[in-house]
Structure formats: C-alpha cells, structure tokens
C-alpha positions as CSV (number, residue, x, y, z in Angstrom):
1,M,-66.9,39.5,22.4
2,T,-67.3,43.2,22.0
3,E,-68.3,44.3,18.5
4,L,-65.2,45.0,16.4
5,S,-64.2,48.6,15.6
6,E,-65.0,49.9,12.1
7,R,-61.4,51.1,12.0
8,L,-60.0,47.6,11.5
9,N,-59.1,46.5,8.0
10,T,-60.6,43.0,7.5
11,P,-60.3,41.6,11.0
12,I,-60.0,37.9,11.5
13,S,-63.1,36.4,13.1
14,N,-63.3,35.6,16.8
15,A,-63.9,32.0,15.9
16,E,-60.6,31.8,13.9
17,L,-58.6,33.4,16.7
18,E,-60.1,30.9,19.2
19,R,-59.2,28.1,16.9
20,R,-55.6,29.2,16.8
21,W,-55.3,29.7,20.5
22,S,-56.9,26.3,21.2
23,A,-54.5,24.5,18.8
24,V,-51.4,26.2,20.2
25,R,-52.4,25.6,23.8
26,A,-53.0,21.9,23.1
27,A,-49.5,21.7,21.6
28,M,-48.1,23.5,24.6
29,K,-49.7,21.0,27.0
30,Q,-48.3,18.1,24.9
31,N,-44.8,19.7,25.0
32,K,-45.1,20.7,28.7
33,I,-44.7,24.4,27.9
34,D,-46.3,26.8,30.4
35,V,-46.0,30.1,28.5
36,L,-44.8,31.5,25.2
37,V,-43.0,34.7,24.5
38,M,-42.7,36.2,21.0
39,Q,-41.6,39.5,19.6
40,N,-41.9,41.0,16.1
41,N,-41.1,44.4,14.7
42,N,-42.4,44.3,11.1
43,D,-45.3,42.8,9.0
44,H,-43.1,41.5,6.2
45,M,-41.7,38.6,8.2
46,G,-43.2,39.2,11.6
47,G,-46.3,37.1,11.4
48,Y,-46.2,35.4,14.8
49,V,-47.6,38.3,16.8
50,K,-50.2,38.9,14.1
51,Y,-51.2,35.2,14.2
52,F,-51.9,35.3,17.9
53,T,-53.4,38.8,18.2
54,D,-54.6,39.9,14.7
55,I,-52.4,43.0,15.4
56,P,-49.5,43.6,13.0
57,A,-46.1,44.7,14.1
58,G,-44.6,47.5,11.9
59,N,-42.2,50.3,11.4
60,G,-39.4,48.7,13.4
61,Y,-41.4,49.1,16.7
62,P,-41.4,45.8,18.6
63,N,-44.6,44.1,19.7
64,T,-44.0,41.6,22.4
65,V,-46.6,39.0,23.4
66,V,-46.7,36.8,26.5
67,F,-49.1,33.9,25.8
68,P,-49.9,31.7,28.9
69,R,-51.3,28.2,28.4
70,D,-54.1,29.0,30.9
71,D,-54.8,32.7,30.7
72,R,-55.2,35.6,28.3
73,M,-52.2,37.4,26.7
74,T,-50.1,40.4,27.7
75,L,-49.1,42.8,24.9
76,V,-46.1,45.1,25.3
77,T,-46.1,47.8,22.6
78,Q,-45.1,51.3,21.7
79,G,-46.6,54.1,23.9
80,P,-46.1,56.3,26.9
81,F,-43.9,55.4,29.9
82,D,-45.7,53.2,32.4
83,G,-48.8,52.8,30.3
84,V,-51.1,50.1,31.6
85,Q,-54.5,49.1,30.2
86,E,-56.5,46.2,31.6
87,L,-58.8,44.8,29.0
88,P,-62.2,43.1,29.6
89,V,-62.6,39.5,28.6
90,A,-64.7,40.5,25.7
91,G,-62.0,42.8,24.3
92,D,-62.2,46.5,23.5
93,G,-63.3,46.3,19.8
94,M,-59.7,46.2,18.5
95,R,-57.8,43.8,20.8
96,R,-59.0,40.3,21.6
97,G,-57.6,37.6,23.9
98,I,-55.4,40.2,25.6
99,K,-55.6,40.7,29.4
100,Q,-53.4,43.7,29.7
101,M,-51.5,46.1,27.4
102,L,-48.2,47.6,28.7
103,T,-46.5,50.5,26.9
104,T,-43.1,52.1,26.7
105,P,-41.4,54.5,24.3
106,S,-38.5,52.2,23.3
107,Y,-36.5,52.5,20.0
108,A,-33.9,50.2,18.5
109,S,-31.9,53.3,17.5
110,A,-31.6,54.3,21.2
111,L,-29.4,51.8,22.9
112,Y,-30.3,52.7,26.4
113,T,-34.0,51.7,25.8
114,R,-33.0,48.1,25.1
115,D,-34.4,46.7,28.4
116,Y,-37.6,48.7,28.4
117,D,-39.7,46.1,26.5
118,P,-38.3,43.0,28.1
119,A,-38.7,44.5,31.6
120,L,-42.5,44.9,30.9
121,A,-42.7,41.4,29.5
122,A,-41.0,40.2,32.7
123,K,-43.8,41.5,34.8
124,A,-46.2,39.2,32.9
125,L,-43.8,36.3,33.2
126,A,-43.4,36.7,37.0
127,P,-45.7,33.8,37.7
128,F,-43.6,31.6,35.5
129,A,-40.2,32.2,37.2
130,K,-39.7,28.4,37.7
131,A,-41.8,27.2,34.7
132,T,-41.0,26.2,31.1
133,I,-40.9,29.3,28.9
134,G,-41.2,28.8,25.1
135,L,-39.5,31.4,22.9
136,V,-41.1,31.9,19.5
137,C,-39.2,33.2,16.5
138,T,-35.9,33.7,18.3
139,Y,-34.4,34.8,15.0
140,Q,-36.4,38.0,15.1
141,M,-36.6,38.4,18.9
142,G,-34.0,41.0,20.0
143,L,-30.9,39.8,21.7
144,A,-31.6,42.3,24.4
145,T,-35.0,40.7,25.0
146,G,-33.8,37.1,25.2
147,D,-30.8,38.0,27.3
148,Y,-32.8,40.1,29.7
149,L,-35.4,37.4,30.3
150,K,-32.8,34.6,30.8
151,R,-31.1,36.8,33.4
152,E,-34.3,37.8,35.1
153,F,-35.5,34.2,35.4
154,P,-32.5,32.0,36.0
155,N,-34.6,29.2,37.4
156,A,-36.9,29.0,34.4
157,H,-36.5,26.4,31.7
158,F,-36.3,28.1,28.3
159,V,-37.0,26.2,25.1
160,D,-37.4,27.2,21.5
161,A,-41.1,26.7,20.6
162,T,-40.9,28.1,17.1
163,D,-41.2,24.8,15.3
164,M,-44.1,23.8,17.4
165,V,-46.0,27.0,16.3
166,D,-44.8,26.6,12.7
167,Q,-46.4,23.2,12.4
168,I,-49.8,24.8,13.3
169,K,-49.4,28.2,11.6
170,S,-48.4,26.7,8.2
171,I,-51.7,24.8,7.8
172,K,-54.4,27.2,6.8
173,S,-58.0,27.1,8.0
174,V,-61.0,27.6,5.7
175,E,-61.2,31.3,6.6
176,E,-57.5,31.8,6.0
177,L,-57.7,30.0,2.6
178,E,-60.4,32.3,1.5
179,L,-58.4,35.4,2.4
180,I,-55.4,34.0,0.6
181,R,-57.6,33.6,-2.6
182,Q,-58.7,37.3,-2.2
183,T,-55.1,38.4,-2.0
184,A,-54.1,36.6,-5.2
185,L,-57.0,38.2,-7.1
186,M,-56.0,41.6,-5.7
187,Q,-52.5,41.1,-7.1
188,D,-54.0,40.3,-10.5
189,G,-55.5,43.7,-10.5
190,A,-52.3,45.4,-9.3
191,M,-50.3,43.7,-12.1
192,K,-52.8,44.7,-14.7
193,A,-52.8,48.3,-13.5
194,A,-49.1,48.5,-13.5
195,F,-48.6,47.0,-17.0
196,D,-51.4,49.1,-18.4
197,A,-49.5,52.2,-17.2
198,I,-46.1,51.4,-18.7
199,K,-44.8,53.7,-21.4
200,P,-41.4,54.9,-22.4
201,G,-40.2,57.7,-20.2
202,M,-41.5,56.2,-17.0
203,R,-39.1,55.1,-14.3
204,D,-39.2,51.6,-12.9
205,S,-40.3,53.1,-9.6
206,D,-43.4,54.5,-11.4
207,V,-44.5,51.0,-12.4
208,A,-44.0,49.7,-8.8
209,A,-45.8,52.6,-7.3
210,T,-48.8,51.9,-9.6
211,A,-49.0,48.4,-8.3
212,Q,-48.7,49.5,-4.7
213,F,-51.4,52.2,-5.1
214,Y,-53.8,49.7,-6.6
215,S,-53.1,47.1,-3.8
216,Q,-53.5,49.6,-1.0
217,R,-56.8,50.8,-2.5
218,H,-58.0,47.2,-2.3
219,G,-57.1,46.2,1.2
220,S,-53.3,45.7,1.3
221,E,-51.4,47.0,4.2
222,Q,-47.8,46.1,3.5
223,G,-45.5,44.4,1.0
224,I,-42.7,44.7,-1.5
225,Y,-42.9,45.8,-5.2
226,L,-39.7,44.7,-7.0
227,C,-39.2,46.1,-10.5
228,A,-36.4,46.5,-13.0
229,S,-36.2,47.3,-16.7
230,S,-33.4,46.4,-19.2
231,P,-32.8,46.3,-22.9
232,L,-33.7,43.0,-24.5
233,G,-30.8,40.6,-24.5
234,T,-29.3,41.9,-21.3
235,P,-29.7,40.4,-17.8
236,C,-32.3,42.0,-15.6
237,K,-32.4,41.7,-11.8
238,F,-35.4,43.4,-10.2
239,G,-34.9,45.2,-7.0
240,H,-36.3,47.5,-4.3
241,R,-37.1,51.2,-4.6
242,H,-33.5,52.3,-4.1
243,T,-32.6,50.6,-7.4
244,Q,-35.7,51.6,-9.4
245,N,-34.6,54.9,-10.9
246,R,-33.9,53.7,-14.4
247,I,-36.0,55.3,-17.2
248,I,-37.9,52.8,-19.4
249,R,-37.2,52.9,-23.1
250,E,-38.8,51.5,-26.3
251,G,-37.8,47.9,-26.7
252,D,-37.1,47.3,-23.0
253,Y,-38.4,44.4,-21.0
254,I,-39.7,44.9,-17.4
255,A,-39.9,42.4,-14.6
256,L,-42.4,43.2,-11.8
257,L,-43.0,41.3,-8.6
258,V,-46.0,42.2,-6.5
259,E,-45.5,40.5,-3.2
260,D,-47.9,42.2,-0.8
261,N,-50.5,41.1,1.7
262,G,-54.2,41.5,1.0
263,P,-57.3,42.0,3.1
264,G,-56.7,40.1,6.4
265,G,-52.9,40.3,6.2
266,F,-52.0,37.2,4.2
267,Y,-49.3,37.2,1.5
268,T,-49.2,35.8,-2.0
269,E,-46.9,36.9,-4.8
270,L,-47.3,37.4,-8.5
271,G,-44.4,37.9,-10.9
272,R,-44.5,38.6,-14.7
273,T,-42.5,40.2,-17.5
274,A,-43.6,42.8,-20.0
275,V,-42.0,44.1,-23.2
276,V,-42.3,47.7,-24.5
277,G,-43.0,46.6,-28.1
278,K,-42.9,43.0,-29.6
279,V,-41.9,40.0,-27.5
280,P,-39.1,38.1,-29.2
281,Q,-39.8,34.5,-30.0
282,A,-36.7,33.4,-28.0
283,M,-38.3,35.0,-24.9
284,K,-41.6,33.2,-25.5
285,D,-39.7,29.9,-26.0
286,E,-37.7,30.4,-22.7
287,L,-40.9,31.1,-20.8
288,A,-42.3,27.9,-22.1
289,F,-39.4,26.1,-20.5
290,T,-39.9,28.1,-17.3
291,L,-43.5,26.9,-17.2
292,E,-42.3,23.4,-17.7
293,A,-39.9,23.8,-14.8
294,R,-42.8,25.0,-12.6
295,R,-44.9,22.0,-13.7
296,F,-42.1,19.7,-12.7
297,T,-42.1,21.2,-9.2
298,L,-45.9,21.2,-8.9
299,D,-46.0,17.5,-9.7
300,L,-43.7,16.9,-6.6
301,L,-45.7,19.1,-4.2
302,K,-47.7,16.3,-2.7
303,P,-48.5,15.9,1.0
304,G,-45.8,14.0,2.8
305,T,-43.0,14.9,0.3
306,P,-39.8,16.2,2.0
307,C,-38.9,19.7,0.9
308,A,-35.2,18.7,0.4
309,E,-36.3,15.9,-2.0
310,I,-38.2,18.5,-4.2
311,W,-35.2,20.8,-4.2
312,N,-32.8,18.1,-5.3
313,A,-35.1,16.9,-8.0
314,F,-35.6,20.4,-9.3
315,N,-31.9,21.2,-9.6
316,G,-31.4,17.8,-11.3
317,F,-34.1,18.9,-13.8
318,M,-32.4,22.2,-14.4
319,R,-28.9,20.6,-14.9
320,K,-30.3,18.1,-17.3
321,N,-31.8,20.9,-19.4
322,G,-28.7,23.2,-19.4
323,R,-30.2,25.8,-17.1
324,P,-28.7,27.3,-13.9
325,E,-29.4,25.5,-10.7
326,E,-31.3,27.2,-7.9
327,A,-29.1,28.4,-5.1
328,R,-31.5,30.5,-3.1
329,L,-35.2,29.9,-2.9
330,Y,-37.7,29.3,-5.7
331,C,-40.6,27.7,-3.9
332,H,-41.9,28.3,-0.3
333,G,-44.9,28.7,2.0
334,Q,-46.6,32.0,2.6
335,G,-49.1,33.3,5.2
336,Y,-48.6,36.3,7.5
337,D,-45.0,36.2,6.4
338,L,-44.0,36.8,2.8
339,V,-41.6,33.9,3.3
340,E,-43.1,31.3,5.6
341,R,-42.1,27.7,6.2
342,P,-41.8,25.4,4.6
343,L,-39.0,26.5,2.4
344,V,-38.4,24.1,-0.5
345,R,-34.6,23.8,0.1
346,R,-32.0,21.3,1.1
347,D,-32.0,22.6,4.7
348,E,-35.8,22.5,5.4
349,P,-36.9,19.6,7.7
350,M,-40.6,20.1,7.1
351,E,-42.7,18.2,4.6
352,I,-45.4,19.4,2.3
353,R,-48.8,19.2,3.9
354,K,-52.4,19.7,2.9
355,D,-53.8,23.2,3.1
356,M,-50.4,24.9,2.9
357,N,-50.2,28.1,0.7
358,I,-47.2,27.5,-1.6
359,V,-45.7,29.9,-4.1
360,V,-43.6,28.6,-7.0
361,H,-41.3,31.0,-8.8
362,P,-38.5,29.5,-10.9
363,T,-36.3,32.4,-11.7
364,Y,-33.0,32.3,-13.6
365,I,-30.9,34.1,-16.3
366,H,-30.2,32.1,-19.5
367,N,-28.7,33.4,-22.7
368,G,-28.4,36.9,-21.3
369,M,-32.0,37.3,-20.3
370,L,-34.1,36.8,-17.2
371,S,-36.9,34.2,-17.4
372,W,-39.4,33.6,-14.6
373,V,-43.0,33.1,-13.5
374,C,-44.5,33.4,-10.1
375,D,-47.9,32.2,-8.8
376,N,-49.5,30.7,-5.7
377,Y,-51.1,27.3,-5.1
378,L,-53.1,25.7,-2.3
379,I,-52.1,22.1,-1.5
380,G,-54.9,19.6,-1.6
381,S,-55.1,16.0,-0.6
382,N,-53.3,14.9,-3.9
383,G,-51.1,18.0,-4.5
384,P,-51.6,21.6,-5.7
385,G,-55.0,22.8,-7.1
386,D,-55.3,25.3,-9.8
387,R,-53.1,28.4,-9.5
388,L,-54.7,31.1,-7.5
389,H,-53.7,34.0,-9.8
390,Q,-55.6,34.5,-13.0
391,F,-53.1,36.8,-14.7
392,P,-52.0,35.5,-18.1
393,E,-49.0,33.1,-18.1
394,A,-47.3,35.1,-20.8
395,V,-44.8,37.9,-21.5
396,I,-47.1,40.9,-22.0
397,E,-46.7,43.5,-24.8
398,V,-47.2,47.0,-23.4
399,G,-46.6,50.6,-24.2
C-alpha cells in the first residue's frame, strides 16, 4: 500500500486492517450477508466506522461505510456537493481499503438534508438491490438512513449484523492490546498532572482541563473528563463540563474520571479521588471495601462466564455487605467505543472471552460519601491479568 501520511496520528497497520476485513468477510460468508452498511457520527461511541477504515467519525458529521464481501469499501462523508474521488488499490496515504469516497454537505440540524447521505450510499448499494444487506450499529444509524435504504431497495433482505461484528471487534489483536496498554499509561500521566495541579481556588473544570491537555499532548484525540468536588461527608457526583463550575476549597474531596482514547484511538478509563488536605480514616476504610468489591468482580471475569451471572453475583455481594446495589453499569468492555460490549449487566447475552479489554469501576455512595476506583484489565486464558494502570490505588492528598 501507499506510504501513510505523516499527518495521521498513530495509524493502525495495514496488516491489522487486513486482519479485520478478512475476519468480518469470513463471518459474512458464513451468515450469507453480501454487504454491510454502517454509519457513525462521533468517536466516543462510534467505533464501527473507525474499526473498518481507521478513520474516526466526529463532530456530529456522519460517516457512512458500505463494505461489500468481495470488494473495497465506499465512504460517504462531509464535503462538497457531488464530490467523487476514486482511490487506487494501494490507498492515498490516508484512506485504505476504500474504493471511492462520495461527499455531500449534510447536517443533522438541517432537516432537508436528511436524504443526502443515504442517497450516496444507495449508489454503492445498487449492485445489491436483491441481495442480503447487513446493517451495523442500527442504534446509531440515523432513522433517515435506514428508512431511505429500505424504501430504495424493497427487494433486498435487510438483517441486523451488529452482533456478528461485535463478536469479532470485542476480541483484541496483539497490535490492539499494545495500543490499549499505551492508553492506560497515558491516563496515568494525565491523572498525575491533574492532581498535582489541584489547589484551593481552582474550579473543577480547571482540573479536568489539565487532564485533557496532558492527554492530547500525548496522542489522545477524544474523550470525556468528568470531575466534581464536594466537602467531606457530602455526596459527590462527578459530571461533564457544564457542571464543573464549582470552586475547590480546603478540605474538599475531588473525584476525577479520565476516560479518553490514546494513540491509535482505543479507550481505557482511570478514576480516582483526591482530598485537599488529610484523608479521613473512614474514607480509607471505605476504599478498602471498594477494592474488595472490585476483586470480587475480577475473580469472576473468566472466559466463558456469562455477564449476567457476574452482575447478579456482584449485587449479591453488595447487598450482603450493606452497600447499594449497582443499577447502571460498573464493568464493561472498551475499544474504539468508551463503552463497548460486553456490558456486565443482566441484559447482556455475551460471555467474557480471552483478549477482551475490560474496565471495572465499582462506584457508589455510602454514609454520605462517594467511594470508587476505576482501572482496566486484559482478559487472559484464566481471567484478568494485572491492572493496566499504574496510578496508586489510594485516595490522594493534594493541595
């Protein structure tokens, strides 16, 4: 393939992309699917387009990919009206595995442009008018896109191919595992930089911005930085930038979550608590229990274990110890999506498998105070290995 452009931030290797395409095409053949269609508009939970093309979606602009079983892809993306670019087999230094790129200036905020992207995708799908078309990530694909394609191809057989892709995408290759390790270490540095900067008079947003600045200086492209401070003894629920205006005071505690992608685009997440001053013994004791709750979960994360079984056992453990049950999500996969299957919950049909990237973050409020810890683990043949993050498992005294 053509030498990759120096403009790309940590591109995935050609060999890795070929591995993904080959695995998906084999699954398509087995499931008698002729072509896939996917559409993402962000790189927080829009990892399907990135997985196939190594090109992230972002800023609410849709990227639509048509992936035939026996040909190169078509990419529909933001650009001028009627834009068409035919790409060589070797690629152009930035786009690989793509046969043609079609562009249109469509915007979700402009209702009348809703058919622009699917109309271009339909051009690439014309040879499949009577074939089996697999839709990937229908939750994120626009209603306008799905509706248009089904109207345009009434004789095609549409199936949801998301689970087929998830079974492949959730298992990480050697190259992917190494990039995930790099992301975790980057987040260690971001957390240290943020905690080193904390002092009374700062706002929560200043702490989050410090972590974001460090991450983006070290290869991150996108993510979330949740932060909140509160007086000791009062509940603290960290949130996004809109809720980060509080001024930090002496004696406060601060919860910070760094959940961003690293070089190569893979997500991990690191969460810790700091105190401006001395850490009360009660907080240390509660963290010890939180670490015990995490260890309980880790002991269950063995290949072949159903996620619902882990969820039920964890909530039984929390009930037995007088702590709140989990009602949302405390353990899940990560990859190109900051929340990727499998989700350790009662409604997840997937099992834990070797070479998954799993984050465990028991988080709850007890006796008027938030307690939590958040780290990533790679699943080996017998369960999780050592945690990927190296940041201390403690409440940190700062300021």
